[in-house]
Every structure is written in structure tokens, then in C-alpha cells.
C-alpha positions in Angstrom: 112.3 68.8 109.0 114.6 71.9 108.4 114.0 75.0 106.5 116.2 74.2 103.8 113.9 71.1 103.1 110.9 73.8 102.6 112.7 76.3 100.9 116.5 75.5 99.6 118.8 78.6 99.4 118.4 79.0 95.8 114.5 79.3 96.0 112.9 82.7 96.9 109.5 81.6 97.1 107.2 78.3 97.2 103.8 77.5 96.5 101.4 76.7 99.9 97.9 75.8 99.7 97.6 77.8 96.0 99.5 80.6 97.5 103.0 82.0 96.5 105.0 82.8 99.5 108.5 84.5 99.7 111.0 83.7 101.9 111.2 85.8 104.8 107.5 86.3 105.1 107.3 84.9 108.6 110.2 87.0 109.7 108.8 90.2 108.0 105.6 89.7 109.9 107.0 89.4 113.2 109.0 92.2 112.5 106.1 94.2 112.1 104.5 92.6 114.6 107.1 94.1 117.0 106.8 97.6 115.2 103.2 97.8 116.4 103.8 96.9 120.0 107.0 99.2 120.3 106.3 102.3 122.5 108.9 104.2 120.5 107.4 103.5 117.3 106.3 106.5 115.1 102.7 106.2 113.5 104.1 106.2 110.1 106.0 103.3 111.2 103.0 101.5 112.8 100.8 102.4 109.6 103.8 100.6 107.3 103.7 97.6 110.0 100.0 97.4 109.6 99.8 97.2 106.0 102.5 94.9 105.5 100.8 92.7 108.0 97.8 92.8 106.1 99.6 92.2 103.4 101.1 88.8 104.6 98.0 87.7 106.2 96.9 85.4 103.1 100.4 84.0 102.8 100.6 83.3 106.7 96.9 81.6 106.5 98.1 79.6 103.6 101.2 78.2 105.5 99.1 77.6 108.6 100.8 79.9 111.1 97.2 80.8 112.6 96.2 77.3 112.9 99.2 76.9 115.2 100.0 79.8 116.9 97.9 82.1 118.7 98.4 85.7 118.6 98.7 87.2 122.4 98.5 91.0 121.7 94.6 91.7 121.2 95.1 94.3 118.7 97.3 92.4 116.4 94.7 89.4 116.7 92.1 91.3 115.8 93.7 92.7 112.5 94.6 89.7 111.6 91.3 87.9 112.4 89.3 91.0 110.1 91.7 90.0 107.2 91.3 86.2 107.4 88.8 84.2 105.1 85.9 83.1 107.2 
């Protein structure tokens, strides 16, 4: 399966397990994770990245990302675990 089979170029959102997910959610999550880990990130940038990660958890859960991939960074793993449904 290819990316365009999931969301064609002209479609920006999709419904996955009852959650509307915007195209780019996974990429944004990864970029925010890198911001949290970067030694040169400002506290403001980290706070914004943390908030965006929290907002993305329902979509990432609906996509099944956390069922397939384990988060290696302990702080990020805990942040996500606190926001995932039990």
C-alpha cells in the first residue's frame, strides 16, 4: 500500500477508527518529538511541541502507530502513555 492509497493528493483528512486525522499528523508528531529532544530547543518551543504532541495522541492512536512502534525516548513515551486511553 502506498500513501496515496490512504489519502490521495486532493484529500487532506481521513476517518480512522472514528477519529478524523489530518494529512501530515505523523510527520508533525515526529518533528515535535525531535524538538523535545533537541538540546538547543527553547523552553517555549518545547512547550509548544509538547502541546502539539498531546493534541496528536488521539489521531496517532486511531492510526495504530503506538501498536506498531515503541517510543524509545522515556520522557516522550511517558507523555504519550499519560494521554492514551486505558
